[in-house]
C-alpha positions in Angstrom: -126.9 -64.1 -77.8 -125.3 -66.4 -80.3 -122.0 -66.1 -82.0 -122.1 -64.8 -85.6 -120.4 -67.4 -87.7 -117.7 -66.4 -90.1 -118.8 -69.1 -92.6 -122.5 -69.1 -92.3 -123.7 -71.3 -95.1 -125.0 -69.6 -98.3 -125.4 -71.3 -101.6 -122.9 -69.0 -103.1 -120.2 -71.0 -101.2 -120.8 -73.8 -103.8 -119.3 -71.4 -106.3 -119.4 -71.2 -110.1 -118.0 -74.7 -110.9 -118.1 -74.1 -114.6 -115.7 -71.2 -114.2 -113.7 -72.6 -111.3 -113.2 -76.1 -112.6 -113.2 -75.9 -116.4 -111.0 -78.9 -116.8 -111.9 -81.2 -113.9 -115.7 -80.5 -114.0 -118.3 -81.1 -111.3 -117.3 -84.5 -110.0 -114.7 -86.0 -107.8 -114.0 -89.5 -106.5 -115.8 -91.0 -103.5 -112.4 -91.5 -101.8 -111.8 -87.8 -101.6 -115.3 -87.1 -100.2 -114.8 -89.8 -97.5 -111.3 -88.6 -96.7 -112.7 -85.1 -96.0 -115.8 -86.5 -94.1 -114.0 -88.9 -91.9 -111.0 -86.6 -91.1 -113.5 -83.9 -90.0 -115.2 -86.5 -87.9 -111.9 -87.7 -86.4 -110.9 -84.1 -85.6 -114.3 -83.3 -84.0 -114.3 -86.5 -81.9 -110.7 -85.8 -80.7 -111.6 -82.3 -79.7 -115.1 -82.6 -78.4 -116.1 -86.3 -78.1 -118.3 -88.6 -80.2 -121.7 -87.3 -79.0 -120.7 -83.7 -79.9 -119.4 -84.8 -83.3 -122.6 -86.7 -84.0 -124.6 -83.5 -83.1 -122.5 -81.4 -85.4 -122.8 -84.0 -88.3 -126.6 -84.2 -87.8 -126.9 -80.4 -87.7 -124.7 -80.1 -90.8 -126.9 -82.6 -92.6 -130.1 -80.8 -91.4 -128.8 -77.5 -92.9 -127.7 -79.3 -96.1 -131.1 -81.0 -96.4 -133.0 -77.7 -96.1 -130.6 -76.0 -98.6 -130.9 -78.9 -101.0 -134.7 -78.8 -100.8 -134.7 -75.0 -101.4 -132.4 -75.2 -104.4 -133.0 -78.6 -106.0 -136.4 -79.9 -105.1 -139.6 -78.9 -107.0 -142.0 -76.6 -105.3 -144.8 -79.0 -104.8 -147.3 -80.0 -102.2 -147.5 -83.5 -103.6 -145.4 -86.1 -101.7 -145.1 -88.5 -104.6 -143.7 -85.7 -106.8 -141.2 -84.7 -104.1 -140.0 -88.3 -103.7 -139.7 -88.9 -107.4 -137.6 -85.8 -107.8 -135.5 -86.5 -104.7 -134.9 -90.1 -105.9 -133.7 -88.8 -109.3 -131.6 -86.0 -107.8 -129.8 -88.3 -105.3 -129.0 -90.7 -108.0 -127.9 -87.9 -110.4 -125.6 -86.4 -107.8 -124.2 -89.8 -107.0 -125.4 -89.8 -103.4 -127.3 -93.1 -103.4 -130.4 -94.9 -104.6 -133.5 -94.0 -102.5 -136.4 -96.3 -101.9 -139.5 -95.6 -99.7 -140.7 -98.5 -97.6 -143.3 -96.7 -95.6 -144.8 -93.3 -96.0 -147.6 -92.1 -93.7 -147.9 -88.3 -94.2 -150.8 -88.1 -91.7 -148.9 -89.6 -88.8 -145.6 -88.2 -90.0 -143.9 -91.6 -90.0 -141.6 -92.9 -92.8 -139.1 -95.7 -93.4 -136.8 -95.5 -96.4 -133.5 -97.0 -97.6 -130.4 -95.8 -99.4 -128.5 -98.3 -101.5 -124.9 -97.4 -102.6 -124.9 -94.7 -100.0 -122.1 -92.2 -100.5 -121.1 -92.2 -96.8 -120.7 -95.9 -96.1 -121.3 -98.4 -98.9 -118.3 -100.6 -99.2 -116.8 -99.8 -95.7 -115.9 -102.7 -93.4 -118.4 -103.9 -90.9 -118.5 -102.2 -87.5 -120.9 -102.5 -84.6 -122.6 -99.2 -85.1 -124.3 -97.1 -87.8 -122.3 -94.2 -89.1 -124.7 -92.2 -91.4 -125.5 -89.4 -88.9 -125.1 -86.7 -91.6 -127.6 -88.5 -93.7 -130.0 -88.6 -90.8 -129.9 -84.8 -90.6 -130.1 -84.4 -94.4 -133.3 -86.4 -94.6 -134.7 -84.5 -91.5 -134.1 -81.3 -93.3 -135.8 -82.5 -96.5 -138.9 -83.7 -94.6 -139.1 -80.6 -92.4 -138.8 -78.3 -95.4 -141.6 -80.2 -97.3 -144.0 -80.6 -94.3 -143.2 -77.5 -92.3 -142.8 -79.8 -89.2 -139.6 -80.8 -87.5 -138.5 -84.5 -87.9 -136.2 -86.8 -86.1 -134.5 -89.3 -88.4 -132.5 -92.3 -87.1 -130.5 -94.8 -89.1 -131.7 -98.3 -88.1 -129.7 -100.4 -90.5 -126.4 -99.6 -92.1 -123.9 -101.1 -94.6 -121.4 -101.0 -91.7 -123.6 -103.2 -89.5 -124.1 -105.8 -92.2 -127.3 -104.5 -93.7 -125.8 -103.7 -97.1 -128.2 -100.9 -97.4 -128.9 -98.0 -95.1 -132.4 -97.9 -93.6 -133.8 -94.8 -91.9 -136.8 -94.3 -89.7 -138.3 -90.8 -89.7 -140.9 -89.4 -87.3 -142.4 -86.0 -87.0 -141.5 -84.2 -83.8 -144.7 -82.1 -84.1 -147.8 -83.3 -82.4 
């Protein structure tokens, strides 16, 4: 038996931004997003370790990707329509610039990139990829569209010198 969460995600938690932020509007600076993201990560890692923090960030991204798909994406069975709308939406929301390098719906294998990624573009070089939340987000989008679970892994990152983030996605079904 699982624990009933106090803050189970529901789109209503986004709120009515027109009412709640009549002067500041719908946008904020990237620094504030990253401040929140990386302090959450630091607190999770201090409390539970890096592997657990990565699982939580991936899971949060997965939930977010599914919710984003349900609320923002067109209801279509055409992959090209989905990708066109996803590309436009990610750019409009200031998340990044999506490009598809490989898309094989039949085998469930994809490779795509994000330029100007909200999570990491402009950060100093490190010896590891950091876009675990994005991995989950894209897994949620692909799962929602195909009805099959996906595993998404970042294989290049701004932080490892790639200057774009590249992700490999593979269907877990089969």
